[in-house]
Backbone atoms as SQL, in Angstrom:
CREATE TABLE atoms (id INTEGER PRIMARY KEY, chain TEXT, resi INTEGER, resn TEXT, atom TEXT, x REAL, y REAL, z REAL);
INSERT INTO atoms VALUES
  (1, 'A', 1, 'MET', 'N', -51.362, 68.454, 26.068),
  (2, 'A', 1, 'MET', 'CA', -51.759, 69.541, 25.433),
  (3, 'A', 1, 'MET', 'C', -53.149, 69.777, 25.537),
  (4, 'A', 2, 'VAL', 'N', -53.757, 71.103, 25.529),
  (5, 'A', 2, 'VAL', 'CA', -55.300, 71.235, 25.495),
  (6, 'A', 2, 'VAL', 'C', -55.406, 72.538, 24.726),
  (7, 'A', 3, 'ASN', 'N', -55.900, 72.310, 23.655),
  (8, 'A', 3, 'ASN', 'CA', -56.347, 73.320, 22.838),
  (9, 'A', 3, 'ASN', 'C', -57.753, 73.875, 23.322),
  (10, 'A', 4, 'ILE', 'N', -58.344, 74.999, 22.290),
  (11, 'A', 4, 'ILE', 'CA', -59.219, 75.772, 23.071),
  (12, 'A', 4, 'ILE', 'C', -60.507, 74.768, 22.542),
  (13, 'A', 5, 'GLU', 'N', -60.682, 73.930, 21.583),
  (14, 'A', 5, 'GLU', 'CA', -61.730, 73.227, 21.330),
  (15, 'A', 5, 'GLU', 'C', -62.264, 72.555, 22.329),
  (16, 'A', 6, 'THR', 'N', -61.055, 71.477, 22.677),
  (17, 'A', 6, 'THR', 'CA', -61.075, 70.389, 23.776),
  (18, 'A', 6, 'THR', 'C', -61.598, 71.065, 25.089),
  (19, 'A', 7, 'PHE', 'N', -60.856, 72.385, 25.511),
  (20, 'A', 7, 'PHE', 'CA', -61.224, 73.062, 26.386),
  (21, 'A', 7, 'PHE', 'C', -62.808, 73.376, 26.562),
  (22, 'A', 8, 'ARG', 'N', -63.250, 74.222, 25.430),
  (23, 'A', 8, 'ARG', 'CA', -64.572, 74.411, 24.891),
  (24, 'A', 8, 'ARG', 'C', -65.532, 73.184, 25.377),
  (25, 'A', 9, 'LYS', 'N', -64.984, 72.057, 24.743),
  (26, 'A', 9, 'LYS', 'CA', -65.798, 70.769, 24.488),
  (27, 'A', 9, 'LYS', 'C', -66.051, 70.207, 26.051),
  (28, 'A', 10, 'LEU', 'N', -65.163, 70.106, 26.886),
  (29, 'A', 10, 'LEU', 'CA', -65.163, 69.801, 28.037),
  (30, 'A', 10, 'LEU', 'C', -66.069, 70.485, 28.892),
  (31, 'A', 11, 'ALA', 'N', -66.106, 71.983, 29.034),
  (32, 'A', 11, 'ALA', 'CA', -66.182, 72.984, 29.992),
  (33, 'A', 11, 'ALA', 'C', -67.817, 72.779, 29.800),
  (34, 'A', 12, 'LEU', 'N', -68.403, 72.983, 28.409),
  (35, 'A', 12, 'LEU', 'CA', -69.913, 72.844, 27.943),
  (36, 'A', 12, 'LEU', 'C', -70.556, 71.625, 28.051),
  (37, 'A', 13, 'ALA', 'N', -69.826, 70.492, 28.516),
  (38, 'A', 13, 'ALA', 'CA', -70.044, 69.349, 28.598),
  (39, 'A', 13, 'ALA', 'C', -71.092, 69.407, 30.077),
  (40, 'A', 14, 'PHE', 'N', -70.393, 69.989, 31.211),
  (41, 'A', 14, 'PHE', 'CA', -71.378, 69.925, 31.987),
  (42, 'A', 14, 'PHE', 'C', -72.722, 70.871, 32.469),
  (43, 'A', 15, 'GLU', 'N', -73.529, 70.207, 33.086),
  (44, 'A', 15, 'GLU', 'CA', -74.694, 70.612, 33.313),
  (45, 'A', 15, 'GLU', 'C', -74.890, 72.250, 33.414),
  (46, 'A', 16, 'ASN', 'N', -75.607, 73.011, 32.559),
  (47, 'A', 16, 'ASN', 'CA', -76.006, 74.124, 32.556),
  (48, 'A', 16, 'ASN', 'C', -74.760, 75.017, 32.330),
  (49, 'A', 17, 'ALA', 'N', -73.578, 74.625, 31.951),
  (50, 'A', 17, 'ALA', 'CA', -72.393, 75.513, 31.839),
  (51, 'A', 17, 'ALA', 'C', -72.812, 76.460, 30.556),
  (52, 'A', 18, 'THR', 'N', -72.156, 77.526, 30.523),
  (53, 'A', 18, 'THR', 'CA', -72.474, 78.557, 29.554),
  (54, 'A', 18, 'THR', 'C', -70.997, 78.974, 29.050),
  (55, 'A', 19, 'GLU', 'N', -70.964, 79.504, 27.951),
  (56, 'A', 19, 'GLU', 'CA', -69.683, 80.568, 27.542),
  (57, 'A', 19, 'GLU', 'C', -69.980, 81.733, 27.152),
  (58, 'A', 20, 'GLU', 'N', -69.485, 82.534, 27.875),
  (59, 'A', 20, 'GLU', 'CA', -69.522, 84.084, 27.814),
  (60, 'A', 20, 'GLU', 'C', -68.569, 84.930, 27.484),
  (61, 'A', 21, 'SER', 'N', -68.168, 86.002, 26.924),
  (62, 'A', 21, 'SER', 'CA', -66.761, 86.672, 26.987),
  (63, 'A', 21, 'SER', 'C', -66.697, 87.362, 28.557),
  (64, 'A', 22, 'HIS', 'N', -65.311, 87.616, 28.830),
  (65, 'A', 22, 'HIS', 'CA', -65.023, 88.242, 30.036),
  (66, 'A', 22, 'HIS', 'C', -63.759, 89.124, 29.825),
  (67, 'A', 23, 'PHE', 'N', -63.729, 90.642, 29.493),
  (68, 'A', 23, 'PHE', 'CA', -63.227, 91.267, 29.020),
  (69, 'A', 23, 'PHE', 'C', -62.486, 90.444, 28.021),
  (70, 'A', 24, 'GLU', 'N', -61.042, 90.318, 27.667),
  (71, 'A', 24, 'GLU', 'CA', -60.443, 90.036, 26.383),
  (72, 'A', 24, 'GLU', 'C', -60.553, 88.308, 26.426),
  (73, 'A', 25, 'LYS', 'N', -61.145, 87.638, 27.439),
  (74, 'A', 25, 'LYS', 'CA', -61.134, 86.489, 27.545),
  (75, 'A', 25, 'LYS', 'C', -62.407, 85.578, 27.475),
  (76, 'A', 26, 'THR', 'N', -62.440, 84.311, 27.073),
  (77, 'A', 26, 'THR', 'CA', -63.587, 83.658, 27.078),
  (78, 'A', 26, 'THR', 'C', -63.663, 82.968, 28.429),
  (79, 'A', 27, 'SER', 'N', -64.864, 83.045, 29.350),
  (80, 'A', 27, 'SER', 'CA', -65.073, 82.458, 30.597),
  (81, 'A', 27, 'SER', 'C', -66.344, 81.273, 30.215),
  (82, 'A', 28, 'PHE', 'N', -66.282, 80.579, 31.304),
  (83, 'A', 28, 'PHE', 'CA', -67.046, 79.293, 31.169),
  (84, 'A', 28, 'PHE', 'C', -67.794, 79.217, 32.554),
  (85, 'A', 29, 'ARG', 'N', -69.010, 79.202, 32.622),
  (86, 'A', 29, 'ARG', 'CA', -69.940, 79.858, 33.879),
  (87, 'A', 29, 'ARG', 'C', -70.934, 78.738, 34.227),
  (88, 'A', 30, 'ILE', 'N', -71.371, 78.772, 35.450),
  (89, 'A', 30, 'ILE', 'CA', -72.126, 78.007, 36.280),
  (90, 'A', 30, 'ILE', 'C', -73.358, 79.073, 36.963),
  (91, 'A', 31, 'ASN', 'N', -74.339, 79.216, 36.502),
  (92, 'A', 31, 'ASN', 'CA', -75.432, 79.882, 37.382),
  (93, 'A', 31, 'ASN', 'C', -74.611, 81.186, 37.227),
  (94, 'A', 32, 'LYS', 'N', -74.153, 82.020, 36.413),
  (95, 'A', 32, 'LYS', 'CA', -73.331, 83.225, 35.971),
  (96, 'A', 32, 'LYS', 'C', -72.194, 83.318, 36.720),
  (97, 'A', 33, 'LYS', 'N', -71.784, 82.385, 37.543),
  (98, 'A', 33, 'LYS', 'CA', -70.292, 82.551, 38.173),
  (99, 'A', 33, 'LYS', 'C', -69.413, 82.118, 37.409),
  (100, 'A', 34, 'ILE', 'N', -68.309, 82.512, 37.317),
  (101, 'A', 34, 'ILE', 'CA', -67.296, 81.659, 36.199),
  (102, 'A', 34, 'ILE', 'C', -66.351, 80.713, 37.354),
  (103, 'A', 35, 'PHE', 'N', -66.401, 79.749, 36.335),
  (104, 'A', 35, 'PHE', 'CA', -65.517, 78.392, 36.981),
  (105, 'A', 35, 'PHE', 'C', -64.119, 78.298, 36.064),
  (106, 'A', 36, 'ALA', 'N', -64.240, 78.970, 35.120),
  (107, 'A', 36, 'ALA', 'CA', -62.679, 78.923, 33.998),
  (108, 'A', 36, 'ALA', 'C', -63.081, 79.972, 33.006),
  (109, 'A', 37, 'THR', 'N', -61.703, 80.459, 32.993),
  (110, 'A', 37, 'THR', 'CA', -61.484, 81.570, 31.681),
  (111, 'A', 37, 'THR', 'C', -60.422, 80.985, 30.918),
  (112, 'A', 38, 'PHE', 'N', -60.279, 81.348, 29.440),
  (113, 'A', 38, 'PHE', 'CA', -59.554, 81.037, 28.745),
  (114, 'A', 38, 'PHE', 'C', -58.822, 82.376, 28.415),
  (115, 'A', 39, 'ASP', 'N', -57.373, 82.411, 28.343),
  (116, 'A', 39, 'ASP', 'CA', -56.632, 83.388, 27.842),
  (117, 'A', 39, 'ASP', 'C', -55.944, 83.073, 26.477),
  (118, 'A', 40, 'GLU', 'N', -56.499, 83.468, 25.372),
  (119, 'A', 40, 'GLU', 'CA', -55.841, 83.072, 23.832),
  (120, 'A', 40, 'GLU', 'C', -54.708, 83.912, 23.988),
  (121, 'A', 41, 'LYS', 'N', -54.128, 85.117, 24.197),
  (122, 'A', 41, 'LYS', 'CA', -52.857, 85.493, 24.132),
  (123, 'A', 41, 'LYS', 'C', -51.893, 84.926, 24.826),
  (124, 'A', 42, 'ASN', 'N', -52.209, 84.231, 25.921),
  (125, 'A', 42, 'ASN', 'CA', -51.121, 83.581, 26.710),
  (126, 'A', 42, 'ASN', 'C', -51.165, 81.993, 26.971),
  (127, 'A', 43, 'ASN', 'N', -52.168, 81.646, 26.055),
  (128, 'A', 43, 'ASN', 'CA', -52.896, 79.889, 25.907),
  (129, 'A', 43, 'ASN', 'C', -52.538, 79.485, 27.252),
  (130, 'A', 44, 'TRP', 'N', -53.468, 80.113, 28.260),
  (131, 'A', 44, 'TRP', 'CA', -53.869, 79.235, 29.585),
  (132, 'A', 44, 'TRP', 'C', -55.168, 79.526, 29.949),
  (133, 'A', 45, 'ALA', 'N', -55.435, 78.305, 31.118),
  (134, 'A', 45, 'ALA', 'CA', -56.627, 78.760, 31.393),
  (135, 'A', 45, 'ALA', 'C', -56.513, 79.177, 32.910),
  (136, 'A', 46, 'VAL', 'N', -57.393, 79.560, 33.472),
  (137, 'A', 46, 'VAL', 'CA', -57.557, 79.976, 34.844),
  (138, 'A', 46, 'VAL', 'C', -59.102, 79.377, 35.706),
  (139, 'A', 47, 'LEU', 'N', -58.641, 78.483, 36.410),
  (140, 'A', 47, 'LEU', 'CA', -59.765, 77.478, 37.144),
  (141, 'A', 47, 'LEU', 'C', -59.924, 77.984, 38.694),
  (142, 'A', 48, 'LYS', 'N', -61.164, 78.070, 39.289),
  (143, 'A', 48, 'LYS', 'CA', -61.347, 78.094, 40.167),
  (144, 'A', 48, 'LYS', 'C', -61.497, 76.930, 41.297),
  (145, 'A', 49, 'LEU', 'N', -60.169, 76.663, 42.002),
  (146, 'A', 49, 'LEU', 'CA', -60.173, 75.561, 42.618),
  (147, 'A', 49, 'LEU', 'C', -59.998, 75.558, 44.403),
  (148, 'A', 50, 'ASN', 'N', -60.587, 74.928, 45.302),
  (149, 'A', 50, 'ASN', 'CA', -60.330, 75.255, 46.402),
  (150, 'A', 50, 'ASN', 'C', -58.773, 75.158, 46.894),
  (151, 'A', 51, 'GLU', 'N', -58.546, 75.503, 48.292),
  (152, 'A', 51, 'GLU', 'CA', -57.052, 75.536, 48.656),
  (153, 'A', 51, 'GLU', 'C', -56.303, 74.398, 48.717),
  (154, 'A', 52, 'ILE', 'N', -57.171, 73.161, 48.917),
  (155, 'A', 52, 'ILE', 'CA', -56.208, 71.869, 49.092),
  (156, 'A', 52, 'ILE', 'C', -56.072, 71.329, 47.517),
  (157, 'A', 53, 'ASP', 'N', -56.815, 71.281, 46.592),
  (158, 'A', 53, 'ASP', 'CA', -56.820, 71.079, 45.305),
  (159, 'A', 53, 'ASP', 'C', -55.888, 72.084, 44.624),
  (160, 'A', 54, 'GLN', 'N', -55.962, 72.844, 44.811),
  (161, 'A', 54, 'GLN', 'CA', -54.848, 73.778, 44.364),
  (162, 'A', 54, 'GLN', 'C', -53.506, 73.575, 45.002),
  (163, 'A', 55, 'SER', 'N', -53.280, 73.395, 46.163),
  (164, 'A', 55, 'SER', 'CA', -51.903, 72.562, 46.312),
  (165, 'A', 55, 'SER', 'C', -51.591, 71.423, 45.784),
  (166, 'A', 56, 'VAL', 'N', -52.419, 70.763, 45.491),
  (167, 'A', 56, 'VAL', 'CA', -52.292, 69.151, 45.149),
  (168, 'A', 56, 'VAL', 'C', -51.795, 69.315, 43.613),
  (169, 'A', 57, 'PHE', 'N', -52.598, 70.114, 42.885),
  (170, 'A', 57, 'PHE', 'CA', -52.115, 70.174, 41.493),
  (171, 'A', 57, 'PHE', 'C', -50.757, 71.321, 41.130),
  (172, 'A', 58, 'CYS', 'N', -50.506, 71.949, 42.222),
  (173, 'A', 58, 'CYS', 'CA', -49.340, 72.917, 42.070),
  (174, 'A', 58, 'CYS', 'C', -48.037, 72.299, 42.318),
  (175, 'A', 59, 'ALA', 'N', -48.267, 71.029, 43.148),
  (176, 'A', 59, 'ALA', 'CA', -47.182, 70.407, 43.643),
  (177, 'A', 59, 'ALA', 'C', -46.052, 69.712, 42.891),
  (178, 'A', 60, 'SER', 'N', -46.318, 69.503, 41.509),
  (179, 'A', 60, 'SER', 'CA', -45.674, 68.876, 40.821),
  (180, 'A', 60, 'SER', 'C', -44.300, 69.768, 40.301),
  (181, 'A', 61, 'GLY', 'N', -44.355, 71.128, 40.906),
  (182, 'A', 61, 'GLY', 'CA', -43.130, 71.624, 40.238),
  (183, 'A', 61, 'GLY', 'C', -43.006, 71.983, 38.980),
  (184, 'A', 62, 'GLU', 'N', -43.838, 71.335, 37.960),
  (185, 'A', 62, 'GLU', 'CA', -43.141, 71.732, 36.525),
  (186, 'A', 62, 'GLU', 'C', -43.969, 72.868, 36.143),
  (187, 'A', 63, 'MET', 'N', -44.393, 73.807, 36.765),
  (188, 'A', 63, 'MET', 'CA', -44.879, 74.955, 36.412),
  (189, 'A', 63, 'MET', 'C', -46.051, 74.527, 35.493),
  (190, 'A', 64, 'ILE', 'N', -46.799, 73.602, 35.579),
  (191, 'A', 64, 'ILE', 'CA', -48.039, 73.417, 34.698),
  (192, 'A', 64, 'ILE', 'C', -49.495, 74.183, 35.278),
  (193, 'A', 65, 'PHE', 'N', -49.475, 73.883, 36.770),
  (194, 'A', 65, 'PHE', 'CA', -50.523, 74.741, 37.520),
  (195, 'A', 65, 'PHE', 'C', -49.799, 75.493, 38.366),
  (196, 'A', 66, 'TYR', 'N', -50.056, 76.998, 38.639),
  (197, 'A', 66, 'TYR', 'CA', -49.638, 77.695, 39.793),
  (198, 'A', 66, 'TYR', 'C', -50.620, 78.893, 39.869),
  (199, 'A', 67, 'PRO', 'N', -50.797, 79.191, 41.241),
  (200, 'A', 67, 'PRO', 'CA', -51.853, 80.252, 41.591),
  (201, 'A', 67, 'PRO', 'C', -51.599, 81.639, 40.900),
  (202, 'A', 68, 'ILE', 'N', -52.625, 82.478, 40.815),
  (203, 'A', 68, 'ILE', 'CA', -52.212, 83.721, 40.169),
  (204, 'A', 68, 'ILE', 'C', -51.559, 84.323, 41.336),
  (205, 'A', 69, 'PRO', 'N', -50.428, 85.197, 40.930),
  (206, 'A', 69, 'PRO', 'CA', -49.674, 86.011, 42.288),
  (207, 'A', 69, 'PRO', 'C', -50.304, 87.153, 42.732),
  (208, 'A', 70, 'ASN', 'N', -51.563, 86.821, 43.117),
  (209, 'A', 70, 'ASN', 'CA', -51.830, 88.077, 43.928),
  (210, 'A', 70, 'ASN', 'C', -53.226, 87.513, 45.033),
  (211, 'A', 71, 'LYS', 'N', -53.999, 88.393, 45.133),
  (212, 'A', 71, 'LYS', 'CA', -55.155, 88.190, 45.938),
  (213, 'A', 71, 'LYS', 'C', -55.991, 86.625, 45.492),
  (214, 'A', 72, 'TRP', 'N', -56.208, 86.996, 44.243),
  (215, 'A', 72, 'TRP', 'CA', -57.056, 85.993, 43.527),
  (216, 'A', 72, 'TRP', 'C', -56.456, 84.678, 43.727),
  (217, 'A', 73, 'GLY', 'N', -55.172, 84.282, 43.781),
  (218, 'A', 73, 'GLY', 'CA', -54.422, 83.302, 43.848),
  (219, 'A', 73, 'GLY', 'C', -54.653, 82.656, 45.219),
  (220, 'A', 74, 'LYS', 'N', -54.722, 83.463, 46.415),
  (221, 'A', 74, 'LYS', 'CA', -54.865, 83.115, 47.382),
  (222, 'A', 74, 'LYS', 'C', -56.481, 82.595, 47.580),
  (223, 'A', 75, 'GLN', 'N', -57.197, 82.916, 46.838),
  (224, 'A', 75, 'GLN', 'CA', -58.625, 82.443, 46.787),
  (225, 'A', 75, 'GLN', 'C', -58.772, 81.454, 45.866),
  (226, 'A', 76, 'GLY', 'N', -57.793, 80.801, 45.419),
  (227, 'A', 76, 'GLY', 'CA', -57.841, 79.382, 44.571),
  (228, 'A', 76, 'GLY', 'C', -57.582, 79.613, 43.087),
  (229, 'A', 77, 'TRP', 'N', -57.693, 80.802, 42.472),
  (230, 'A', 77, 'TRP', 'CA', -57.601, 81.128, 41.253),
  (231, 'A', 77, 'TRP', 'C', -56.438, 80.490, 40.398),
  (232, 'A', 78, 'THR', 'N', -56.252, 79.465, 39.592),
  (233, 'A', 78, 'THR', 'CA', -55.040, 79.050, 39.570),
  (234, 'A', 78, 'THR', 'C', -54.920, 78.784, 37.986),
  (235, 'A', 79, 'ILE', 'N', -53.501, 79.163, 37.429),
  (236, 'A', 79, 'ILE', 'CA', -53.295, 79.422, 36.124),
  (237, 'A', 79, 'ILE', 'C', -52.944, 77.648, 35.714),
  (238, 'A', 80, 'VAL', 'N', -53.546, 77.414, 34.431),
  (239, 'A', 80, 'VAL', 'CA', -53.018, 76.042, 33.823),
  (240, 'A', 80, 'VAL', 'C', -52.354, 76.528, 32.755),
  (241, 'A', 81, 'GLU', 'N', -50.887, 75.950, 32.111),
  (242, 'A', 81, 'GLU', 'CA', -50.456, 76.534, 31.016),
  (243, 'A', 81, 'GLU', 'C', -50.697, 75.360, 30.111),
  (244, 'A', 82, 'LEU', 'N', -51.706, 75.593, 28.947),
  (245, 'A', 82, 'LEU', 'CA', -52.318, 74.464, 28.396),
  (246, 'A', 82, 'LEU', 'C', -51.389, 73.866, 27.218),
  (247, 'A', 83, 'SER', 'N', -50.259, 74.501, 27.175),
  (248, 'A', 83, 'SER', 'CA', -49.593, 73.613, 26.155),
  (249, 'A', 83, 'SER', 'C', -48.603, 72.814, 27.047),
  (250, 'A', 84, 'LYS', 'N', -48.748, 72.464, 28.412),
  (251, 'A', 84, 'LYS', 'CA', -47.909, 71.494, 28.867),
  (252, 'A', 84, 'LYS', 'C', -49.090, 70.236, 29.701),
  (253, 'A', 85, 'VAL', 'N', -49.975, 71.030, 29.972),
  (254, 'A', 85, 'VAL', 'CA', -51.149, 70.120, 30.842),
  (255, 'A', 85, 'VAL', 'C', -51.461, 68.941, 29.871),
  (256, 'A', 86, 'ARG', 'N', -51.735, 67.506, 30.427),
  (257, 'A', 86, 'ARG', 'CA', -51.996, 66.517, 29.921),
  (258, 'A', 86, 'ARG', 'C', -53.572, 66.737, 29.856),
  (259, 'A', 87, 'ALA', 'N', -54.217, 66.379, 28.873),
  (260, 'A', 87, 'ALA', 'CA', -55.564, 66.386, 28.923),
  (261, 'A', 87, 'ALA', 'C', -56.358, 65.687, 30.179),
  (262, 'A', 88, 'GLU', 'N', -56.076, 64.634, 30.515),
  (263, 'A', 88, 'GLU', 'CA', -56.712, 63.826, 31.531),
  (264, 'A', 88, 'GLU', 'C', -56.569, 64.844, 32.724),
  (265, 'A', 89, 'MET', 'N', -55.626, 65.421, 33.041),
  (266, 'A', 89, 'MET', 'CA', -55.312, 65.902, 34.383),
  (267, 'A', 89, 'MET', 'C', -55.869, 67.528, 34.175),
  (268, 'A', 90, 'PHE', 'N', -56.229, 68.184, 33.102),
  (269, 'A', 90, 'PHE', 'CA', -56.968, 69.125, 32.634),
  (270, 'A', 90, 'PHE', 'C', -57.969, 68.865, 32.830),
  (271, 'A', 91, 'GLU', 'N', -58.819, 68.107, 32.244),
  (272, 'A', 91, 'GLU', 'CA', -60.209, 67.369, 32.646),
  (273, 'A', 91, 'GLU', 'C', -60.384, 67.110, 34.144),
  (274, 'A', 92, 'ASP', 'N', -59.782, 66.829, 34.808),
  (275, 'A', 92, 'ASP', 'CA', -59.669, 66.252, 36.326),
  (276, 'A', 92, 'ASP', 'C', -59.820, 67.824, 37.167),
  (277, 'A', 93, 'ALA', 'N', -58.957, 68.846, 36.852),
  (278, 'A', 93, 'ALA', 'CA', -58.974, 69.916, 37.562),
  (279, 'A', 93, 'ALA', 'C', -60.373, 70.726, 37.201),
  (280, 'A', 94, 'LEU', 'N', -60.679, 70.817, 35.724),
  (281, 'A', 94, 'LEU', 'CA', -61.909, 71.486, 35.417),
  (282, 'A', 94, 'LEU', 'C', -62.964, 71.006, 36.008),
  (283, 'A', 95, 'LYS', 'N', -63.105, 69.720, 36.262),
  (284, 'A', 95, 'LYS', 'CA', -64.296, 69.237, 36.935),
  (285, 'A', 95, 'LYS', 'C', -64.235, 69.784, 38.268),
  (286, 'A', 96, 'LEU', 'N', -63.468, 69.719, 39.032),
  (287, 'A', 96, 'LEU', 'CA', -63.042, 70.344, 40.306),
  (288, 'A', 96, 'LEU', 'C', -63.197, 71.987, 40.694),
  (289, 'A', 97, 'SER', 'N', -62.756, 72.651, 39.619),
  (290, 'A', 97, 'SER', 'CA', -63.383, 73.766, 39.384),
  (291, 'A', 97, 'SER', 'C', -64.957, 74.055, 39.163),
  (292, 'A', 98, 'TYR', 'N', -65.627, 73.498, 38.214),
  (293, 'A', 98, 'TYR', 'CA', -66.924, 73.375, 38.122),
  (294, 'A', 98, 'TYR', 'C', -67.769, 72.975, 39.312),
  (295, 'A', 99, 'ASP', 'N', -67.182, 71.952, 39.805),
  (296, 'A', 99, 'ASP', 'CA', -68.169, 71.512, 41.149),
  (297, 'A', 99, 'ASP', 'C', -67.888, 72.302, 42.358),
  (298, 'A', 100, 'ASN', 'N', -66.819, 73.126, 42.381),
  (299, 'A', 100, 'ASN', 'CA', -66.502, 74.026, 43.475),
  (300, 'A', 100, 'ASN', 'C', -67.350, 75.253, 43.380),
  (301, 'A', 101, 'VAL', 'N', -67.592, 75.600, 42.231),
  (302, 'A', 101, 'VAL', 'CA', -68.204, 76.894, 41.830),
  (303, 'A', 101, 'VAL', 'C', -69.549, 76.546, 41.980),
  (304, 'A', 102, 'ALA', 'N', -70.041, 75.276, 41.299),
  (305, 'A', 102, 'ALA', 'CA', -71.670, 75.032, 41.264),
  (306, 'A', 102, 'ALA', 'C', -72.085, 74.827, 42.537),
  (307, 'A', 103, 'SER', 'N', -71.229, 73.953, 43.542),
  (308, 'A', 103, 'SER', 'CA', -71.556, 73.816, 44.943),
  (309, 'A', 103, 'SER', 'C', -71.892, 74.920, 45.451),
  (310, 'A', 104, 'LYS', 'N', -71.612, 75.942, 45.233),
  (311, 'A', 104, 'LYS', 'CA', -71.755, 77.312, 46.076),
  (312, 'A', 104, 'LYS', 'C', -73.103, 77.924, 45.747),
  (313, 'A', 105, 'LYS', 'N', -73.635, 77.349, 44.568),
  (314, 'A', 105, 'LYS', 'CA', -75.222, 78.049, 44.217),
  (315, 'A', 105, 'LYS', 'C', -76.116, 77.161, 44.521),
  (316, 'A', 106, 'ARG', 'N', -75.768, 75.654, 44.710),
  (317, 'A', 106, 'ARG', 'CA', -77.294, 74.845, 44.893),
  (318, 'A', 106, 'ARG', 'C', -77.339, 75.030, 46.541);
């Protein structure tokens, strides 16, 4: 299980990562681009994964990771159920999300 304090600590540990509000959510950004959001109401994160990483994380079938059910999901935006995910698995997915977004601006 991952709580917001752990999420924040992990996300802000990345080089040049910032925290900003995004509508009713908390977003984490690199170069003004979102790589993760936290939805307090639903206790989930949304991460920007590439197609391959998204399919790997979603393959468990345990409904911990799943694509957002619309066009955003087809672009790699993936919901992570924070009450179900192991910290190590979340950290791996968060790093991939950060790297995916950061590499587009380099």
